[in-house]
C-alpha positions as CSV (number, residue, x, y, z in Angstrom):
1,M,0.0,0.0,0.0
2,L,1.2,3.4,-0.9
3,N,1.5,6.5,1.2
4,L,1.4,9.6,-0.8
5,T,1.1,11.9,2.2
6,F,2.2,15.5,1.4
7,Q,3.3,14.6,-2.1
8,R,2.1,16.7,-5.1
9,G,2.4,16.5,-8.8
10,T,1.0,14.3,-11.5
11,E,-0.2,11.4,-9.3
12,F,-1.9,13.9,-6.9
13,Q,-3.7,15.6,-9.8
14,K,-4.7,12.2,-11.1
15,F,-6.2,11.2,-7.8
16,T,-7.9,14.5,-7.3
17,Q,-9.5,14.2,-10.7
18,A,-10.6,10.6,-10.0
19,R,-12.3,11.8,-6.8
20,T,-14.9,13.6,-9.0
21,K,-15.8,10.2,-10.5
22,P,-15.6,7.6,-7.7
23,F,-17.3,4.2,-8.0
24,L,-20.4,3.6,-5.9
25,P,-19.8,1.2,-3.1
26,F,-20.7,-2.4,-3.9
27,T,-19.6,-3.9,-0.6
28,G,-22.1,-5.5,1.6
29,F,-21.3,-3.2,4.5
30,S,-20.8,0.6,5.1
31,G,-17.2,1.5,4.5
32,A,-17.9,4.9,6.0
33,E,-19.0,3.3,9.3
34,I,-15.9,1.1,9.3
35,L,-13.7,4.2,8.7
36,E,-15.3,6.1,11.5
37,K,-15.0,3.1,13.9
38,V,-11.3,2.7,13.0
39,K,-10.7,6.4,13.4
40,S,-12.4,6.6,16.8
41,D,-11.0,3.4,18.2
42,Y,-7.4,3.7,17.0
43,F,-6.8,7.3,15.9
44,P,-8.6,9.6,18.4
45,E,-6.1,12.4,17.6
46,L,-7.7,12.6,14.1
47,K,-11.1,13.2,15.6
48,E,-11.4,16.7,14.1
49,K,-9.9,15.8,10.7
50,R,-12.3,15.1,7.9
51,I,-11.2,11.8,6.3
52,L,-13.0,10.5,3.2
53,F,-12.4,7.4,1.1
54,Y,-13.0,6.7,-2.5
55,F,-13.1,3.7,-4.7
56,I,-11.3,4.5,-7.9
57,K,-9.8,2.4,-10.7
58,D,-6.5,4.1,-11.6
59,C,-4.5,3.8,-8.4
60,P,-2.4,1.3,-6.4
61,L,-4.3,-1.0,-4.1
62,A,-4.6,1.8,-1.5
63,S,-3.1,5.2,-0.8
64,I,-3.6,8.3,1.4
65,F,-3.2,11.9,0.6
66,Q,-3.2,14.5,3.4
67,E,-4.2,18.0,2.6
68,E,-4.3,21.0,4.9
69,K,-7.5,20.1,6.7
70,D,-8.7,16.9,5.1
71,C,-7.4,13.4,4.1
72,S,-8.4,11.2,1.3
73,I,-8.0,7.5,1.2
74,Y,-8.1,6.0,-2.3
75,I,-8.8,2.3,-2.6
76,H,-8.7,0.5,-5.9
77,T,-12.2,-0.7,-7.0
78,V,-11.0,-4.3,-7.1
79,I,-11.7,-4.2,-3.3
80,N,-15.2,-2.7,-4.0
81,S,-16.9,-6.0,-4.2
82,P,-19.8,-7.7,-2.2
83,R,-17.3,-10.5,-1.7
84,T,-14.8,-8.4,0.2
85,P,-14.9,-9.0,4.0
86,P,-15.3,-5.9,6.2
87,E,-12.0,-6.9,8.0
88,V,-10.1,-6.3,4.8
89,L,-11.4,-2.7,4.5
90,S,-10.8,-2.2,8.2
91,F,-7.2,-3.3,7.9
92,I,-6.6,-1.1,4.8
93,F,-8.0,1.9,6.7
94,K,-5.8,1.2,9.7
95,H,-2.7,0.8,7.5
96,E,-3.4,4.1,5.6
97,L,-4.2,6.1,8.7
98,L,-1.0,4.9,10.3
99,H,0.9,6.9,7.7
100,L,-0.4,10.0,9.3
101,K,0.8,8.9,12.7
102,I,4.1,7.4,11.6
103,P,5.6,9.4,8.7
104,A,8.1,8.3,6.2
105,R,11.7,8.6,7.3
106,P,15.2,7.8,6.0
107,I,16.7,4.4,6.8
108,K,20.2,3.6,5.6
109,G,20.1,6.6,3.4
110,S,16.8,5.9,1.7
111,M,13.3,7.2,2.5
112,T,10.8,4.6,3.6
113,S,7.1,5.0,4.1
114,H,7.1,1.9,6.3
115,P,9.8,2.1,8.9
116,P,10.1,-0.7,11.5
117,E,7.9,1.3,14.0
118,F,5.2,1.5,11.4
119,W,5.0,-2.4,11.1
120,Q,5.2,-2.7,14.9
121,K,2.2,-0.4,15.4
122,E,0.3,-2.1,12.6
123,R,0.8,-5.4,14.4
124,E,-0.5,-3.9,17.6
125,I,-3.7,-2.4,16.2
126,S,-4.5,-4.9,13.5
127,P,-5.2,-8.4,14.8
128,E,-6.9,-9.0,11.5
129,R,-3.8,-8.2,9.4
130,I,-2.6,-11.7,8.7
131,K,-6.0,-12.9,7.5
132,A,-6.6,-9.7,5.6
133,W,-3.2,-10.1,3.7
134,A,-4.1,-13.7,3.1
135,W,-7.5,-12.8,1.7
136,L,-6.0,-10.2,-0.6
137,W,-3.2,-12.4,-1.9
138,I,-5.2,-15.7,-2.2
139,N,-8.2,-14.0,-4.0
140,L,-6.6,-11.1,-5.9
141,R,-3.0,-12.4,-6.6
142,P,-3.5,-12.6,-10.4
143,C,-4.1,-8.8,-10.6
144,L,-1.7,-7.6,-7.8
145,E,1.9,-6.7,-8.3
146,L,4.1,-6.1,-5.3
147,R,6.4,-3.1,-6.1
148,T,8.9,-3.5,-3.3
149,K,11.2,-0.5,-4.2
150,L,8.2,1.8,-4.5
151,E,6.6,0.3,-1.3
152,R,3.3,-0.3,-2.9
153,I,1.0,-2.9,-4.4
154,D,-0.2,-2.0,-7.9
155,V,-3.3,-3.4,-9.5
156,R,-2.9,-4.8,-13.0
157,S,-5.3,-4.0,-15.8
158,N,-6.7,-7.6,-15.6
159,W,-8.5,-6.7,-12.3
160,R,-11.9,-6.8,-14.0
161,D,-11.4,-10.5,-14.7
162,I,-11.1,-11.2,-11.0
163,W,-13.6,-8.7,-9.5
164,N,-16.7,-10.7,-10.0
165,K,-15.3,-14.2,-9.5
166,E,-16.1,-16.2,-6.4
167,K,-13.7,-15.6,-3.5
168,M,-12.4,-17.8,-0.8
169,D,-13.9,-16.7,2.5
170,L,-11.9,-15.1,5.2
171,S,-11.9,-18.1,7.5
172,E,-10.4,-20.4,4.8
173,C,-7.8,-17.8,4.0
174,E,-6.9,-17.6,7.7
175,K,-6.4,-21.4,7.8
176,I,-4.1,-21.2,4.9
177,S,-2.2,-18.3,6.4
178,R,-1.7,-20.1,9.7
179,K,0.1,-22.9,7.8
180,K,2.3,-20.5,5.9
181,I,3.3,-18.0,8.5
182,S,5.4,-18.9,11.5
183,P,4.7,-17.1,14.8
184,G,8.0,-15.2,14.4
185,T,7.0,-13.4,11.2
186,K,7.8,-9.8,11.7
187,G,6.9,-6.5,10.0
188,G,5.0,-6.5,6.8
189,D,6.5,-9.8,5.8
190,A,3.2,-11.6,5.9
191,R,2.3,-9.9,2.6
192,L,5.2,-11.5,0.9
193,L,4.3,-15.1,1.7
194,F,1.3,-15.6,-0.5
């Protein structure tokens, strides 16, 4: 997932323009309610900040932009499906909002959006993270591309082929993830094992 906090330029303009044509939600739950719950339970310091989210098609799996008073979370519409479990969206919101709490910083001479303290905090507040990553990779792998150097997951153009297909449910994904991930898995490494 990508953090574009404070960045400007072509990508920012593309996202801002896409915001005028978001997709209607097709999830079987209210994303707005999940976002508000995540915000109040885990990010009370953001209580006064207006945070909106949009499903759009021309973006990485998820990203966040912070403007002066508002924040926008952009989620690729491949997630906007009645088959997506609410835990996946909750996890994505937690991950993106963490970028506001733990900003990018240099490590060994390179800027990283996900320093070790980011992954540590994500583990603390996201008990659903392993099964959410498992669900994402098991169900969406053919259209996801991990871009390690860019610290993001891109969604390939074949996402429409996958969007409406049956998905393995969260409990089955969790069973598979328990077999693949040892208790000592650290950081964001869980996303790499599927």
